[in-house]
C-alpha positions, 0 to 999 in steps of 0.5 A, a space after each residue: 791853021 788847025 780847024 779841029 777845035 772849031 769842028 769839035 765845038 760845032 759838033 757839040 753844039 749841033 748835038 746839044 741843039 738836036 736834043 730836046 726835052 719831051 713835053 710831059 704832063 708834069 712839066 708842060 700841060 698839068 693845068 686842067 681845062 678851066 671848067 674842069 674840077 680839081 681835087 680841092 673841089 671834091 666829088 659832086 656826089 658819091 658817084 664817080 669813076 677814076 681813070 688813071 692814064 699811065 706813062 705809055 698811055 695805058 688806061 685803068 677804070 676804077 683800078 681795072 686795066 682797060 683797052 682804048 676801045 673799052 674806054 671809048 665804050 665807057 665814055 658812050 655809056 656814062 652820059 646815059 646813067 642817071 645820075 651821071 657820075 663824075 669822071 676823074 682823070 689822073 695822068 702819069 707825070 711822064 705822059 706826053 702832052 699830045 696824049 694828055 690833050 687828046 684824052 682831055 678833048 675826047 672826054 670833054 666832048 663826049 661827057 659835055 664837061 663844060 655844061 655839066 661840070 662832071 669832069 675833073 683832073 688830078 691825083 689829090 684828095 678828092 674827098 675834101 668837099 664831097 657832098 651827097 646830092 643823091 645816090 646813083 640808081 640801082 640800075 646805074 650801079 648794076 650797069 657799071 658793075 657789069 662793065 667792071 666785071 666784064 673788064 676783069 674777065 677780059 684781063 684774066 684771059 
């Protein structure tokens, strides 16, 4: 009796079953938290920060690359600003869901997103329903500009 065909089939089935598709943002976890804004909601006012999270978890704040430590620092500062700007997260479609969920939960907790509705997610056109309720204070604008300038200096070193 020749067992080679059955053994080959068993090897193929074992190889196929051990392969798995990674859980990515685009395929498995692209729905934001229910109390978060989406692009169709627009910005709450003109004051907002865009955070882009790349495929490997790299971060940029308003187009400036930042470290995770800097991101954590910015999250601590944002609630102290008056008015508090919206924070918009934009995830790379191939980012793993574990990272997506971790960052969502961190932002949600640090910025009281459920209570204030100052958090959003998505890379669509956020300008559609923009309304201007107030202009950020000069102090808040200066403070965020200082952080941006420091991040640029660090990136250039």
